N, C-alpha and C positions, 0 to 999 in steps of 0.2 A: 504494500500499499505506500511506503514511504516514497520507493523508490517511480512509483507510479505518478508520486503528486510533485517530483522534482521533474519529469519529462513534462508532466503538462506543464510548470512554471516555465520550463525552458523553452516549449514550443511557443506559450503563448509571449515570450519575450522578445524570442525571434520577430514572428508577427508583429507584435509593438515596432519592434527600431525599423524594421520594415517599410513598415507599413508610416511609421513617423519619416524617415526618410521620402519615399514616395510624396508624401502632403505636405513637407519641405520644400524640395521641387516643384510640385502643381503652385503652390501659395508663390514665390518668384518668378511662373512662368507666368501666371493669371494674366501679370502685367504688362505682356506683351503679345502672348499667344490669345485666340478666342476659344472659346467653352469648346468646339470639335476639333480642336489640334489639343486642347490639353488632355482634350478624350483619350485622343491617340498616344499622348506622351504618355498616359497616366500605362494603358496597354503594352507598351514598348518596354516600359520601365520594370512590369513585372514580369515580363517572359524574361529582360536582362537578370533581374533579382535571382530566378531560380539559377542560377549556375555558383551562387555565393552561397556556405552557411550560414552564415549569421552576417549584417553589419556590427560593428561596436562603435561604439560614440567614445572621441575622444576626449575622457572627462575622467578624473582621478575618483570622483564620487558618484557611489551607486545609488542607480535609482530604485526607489521601491515598488517595480512595477503594483504589486497587488494592491498600496494604497493613490495612485496615478489618477484618482477618477474623472480628476479635472481634465488632466493630458485628453484621455479615451474623448473627453467632452470636446476639446480642441479639435481633436482628430473628426468626430462625425462634424461638426461645424463647419469643418472647413470642407471637407467631402459635400454636402450638401450644398454648399456655394459652389462647386465644381459641374452639381449636377442641374445650376441655375434656380437653385430656390432664391424667393425676392430675399430683400433684407430685413422685412415687415416677418415673414415666417423665420428667420436665424435668428431675429429677435427673440421669438417665443419661444422657440425651442429653448433657448443659452437662460432665458427666466426660469422657464420650469424647470429645466434638466437641475441649472446651477443650485437650485432650492431645495429640491428632491435630496440630492448627490450632500449639499451640506447637513441638510439634517437628519437623514440618518447615518452620516458618516462613517460609511463601513465597504469595506473591501466588495467593488462591482460582483466577482464571484459569490459573493456571501448574500447577496439581496435578492428576496425572499419576493415569491407572491406576496403571503401574508404582511411586510410589511410595506410593498407598493396600498393593497386596498386599507391598511389603515392611515398611509398618508392620505390616501383621498376621502379617509373619510372623516379628518382631520381636519383637512384642508376645504372642507365642507362648510362645518360646524365653527372652525373659527374666521373664513369671508366671509360667508352665508352667499354661496355664488350657486347656481343654474347649474342644473344636471347637464345642460347643453356645455355647459363651458365646462364643467368635470369632467367629461366625454373626452373634449378635444385634448384636456389635458391625458386623457388615458391613452390618446392616440399617438402624443409625442414619447410618453415612455413606449410605448410599442414600438415605434420608427426606431427609436434607440437603442433599448435592448437587442431588439432584434436585430438591427445593426452590428452590436457588442456579438453577438453569439454566430451571425455568418461569421466573420471574421475569425471568427475562433477567440477571442478574448474573455467567455465566458463560456460553460461548458453548460450552459442551463439559462432558458428566456424565462424570467420569472414574470413575463408579461402574458404567456400564451394564456393563463386559464383564467385573465381577469375579462370577464364578460362586460358587451356594452352598455353603457350606463343609459336607462331609458327615459327621456324627455317627454312634455306636451305637443307634440307638432303642428305648432301654430301657422295659417297661412299667410305668409307677408305678403300685404298686400299694396296693390303699384299705387302710383296715385290717378288719381280720376282725371276728368279731362278740365274738370274746375277749380281743380286744386293747382294743376299746373296754371291754367289762365291766371289764378288768383296770386300765383308765386311771379309770375312774369309782370304783373303788376305794379308789385310794391318793391321792384327793381328802381333803383335812381341813378344807378350808373350802370355806363356802358355795359363796364365787364363783368356786373353782375347777371345782366341778361344773355350777355354770351356765355358766361360762362353755365347757366342753366340750360342754355337750347341747344351747347354744343356736349354737354352729358345725356341730354336727352337724345339728340339725333345719333352721336357715336356709341352709347352705351360700354361707354371705358369706366375700368377701374379709376380709382381717385389717383391710386400708384402712375398708372398709364398717365393721366392727363398732366400732373405736376412735372413729368418726366419730358413733355415735348416742347418741341424750341420752336419759333417761328418759321424755317424753313422748313417743317415737316409738311408744312399745308399747302397743298394741291388747290388753290381756290376756283382753276380751269374745269380741274374735273372733278371738285371737290369732292376729294378724297384725302384721308390721313394715312400715316403708316404709323401705327403704334408697339412697342417691345411689352409682350404680355409676359403672364408666367412662364416660367422656365428661357426666358429671353426668346421667346418666339414672336416671331413677326407675322403683322396681319395686318389689313388692308381694312378701314369704316368709314363712313360716309356722312358726309352734309347734307344737311335738309337746305334747302336755298333759304329759309330764313336763319339758317344760325350760321350758313354761310356770309349771309347778310351782318349780321349783328357782328359776328368774329371780326370780319374786312371793318366796320366802324371803328369796333375797339382799339384795333390795332395800329389805323389810320391816326387815330388821335393822343396815341401813346405817346410821351414827351420823354421816355427813357430808353437808351438803348441795349438794354439787355436782350438776352437771344433768346430768353425764355417766352413760350405762350403768355401763360398768365403770370402777372407779379400782383406784388403787394400794391396798394392805390398810395402809400405813403415814402415818400423816400427813404433809402436810395433803392427803391420798388425792386427789393430781392425778389426771388420765383418764388413763387404761392407753396407752400407744404403742403402734404397732405391735412395737418391736423388744421390749417390755418382756410383750408376748402370745407373741410367741416366745419370750421365755427361762421363761415361765411351764409352754407344753406342752413344749418340750423337756427341763423340769425334771420334770416330769409323767411324761413317755417312762421317762425313764432311772431313775427310781424303781419305775417298772412293768414294767420289761425289755420296752417296745417301741420297737426301730428306727426309724430317721426319724420321727420324731414332731415335727410342725410345724403351724400352723391350716391351712395348703390341704387336708392330707391329710383333714382331714375335711371337705371340700368336695367331693373328688372322690368320697369316701367314702359322700356324700350322693346323689349324683351316678347312681353306680354303681348302688344297693340300690334307688334308685326305678324305673331302669331293668330291675334284675331282677326286680322285680312288676310288671313292664308297665307302666310311665309311656309314655309316647309321647317320642321324643325332642325335636318340638316342644315339649310342655310342659318339660323338663325344660330345654330350651334360654333358656326362660322366667324357669324358677326362679333359673338362673346367672346370667342378665343376659347373653347374647349376641347377638352379632349374625348370627351366623354358625352351622350346625349341625356346620361341620368342627370347629370350636371345641370344643363340647361333646363330639365323639366325645374329644378326647384326652385329655379327665378321667372317659373312661367304660374301665373294663376291666370283659371276661366272663368269668367264672373257667372255668375246662377242664370241671370241671365240671358248670355247665352248658351247656356245650356238649356232652360227654359222652351226658349226658340229653335233649339235643334230638334227637341223634340215632337214639340208639336209639328214641325215641318216636317217630321219622317211619318210619327205616327196620323197623320191626317188621313183621313178617306176619301 
C-alpha cells in the first residue's frame, strides 16, 4: 500500500510538472499567437514531452504538491482561458473555487462529496442565495474536479454524486411593444436611444456591445461583426431605426475614442458592462418598466423574430448559440399566440 502511494504521488508530480510547463509556455504564447495557433502548440508540446521521463524545476525548495491546491486552480483557469472562456466566466470560476478551497483547506485528493455538499448547504444558509445560483456553483465545482480527475491529479472525482439542485422554473418575459416604446420616450440623450435600439436590433450580449469599436459598423450593409463567447465571430444586423440613431449619435460625438459607446462625461471612456447596466436600469425606472436590464433586449429580439416566423436555427445563429436548447431558453411564446394557433387549427 505504501509503495502504491509513492507511485501515485510521483505520477501526480510528473503530470503536474508537465502541465505546469505547458501552461507557462501557452500563457506566454497567447501574447502573440491566436487561439487556434495556441491549440496546435499545446498538441505539439504534449507529443514532444512524451519523450522525457520527467521535468525538474530549477529550485532548491521542494513544493508540496498535495497542499498546492491554488497551483492547480491557476492551471485550471489558464487552461479555460486558452479554451476561449470569457473574462466574466473566469472571474466566477476564480471566485467560487478559491472560496471553496480556502474554506476546506485540505489536499485536493482528500476532498469528498460530503465536503462539497456541506459547503453548499453552509453557503446557502449564510448567504441566503437562490437554488439557481447554488446550482451554478455546483457546476463550477464539477468542471474543476472533473478536469483534475481527467488530468490524473486526483484519483476520484468528488462531484460525481452531487445531484443537480432543483429550482423553480420562471418564464423570463421579453419586453412588450408598449414597454419598448415607453423606454424610447424617456431617452433624453441620443446615446441612450442609440443604445436601446442597438440592443434590440442586434440581440448582442452586454459584453459584446461594450467591446465594439466605431469601425466595426458597416452602415452600408447595416451589419456588425461581433466576437462572442469562445471568441466566436458572428454577424448581426441593424434595423433602419437602429442605424439612423447610431449614426446620429456618432456624428454628434466630440471625442476621438474608438469605442462605439462611451460615457457622456469627459474624458469619455469606453462604456463598461456595469455602466451599461446602470444606464438601462435607470431608463427602466424612469419609464416604469420593471426588470430592465441589457439581456432582456436579447430575449425580446429572439422572441419577436420567432413569433414572426423565423426558423429556430436562424435565431440560434443570430444569438451565437452552439445548441438549439440554449436558444429555446431565451424565447417565450405568449398565451395569445398559443390560443390563436389552437383556434386556427381546430376550427371546423
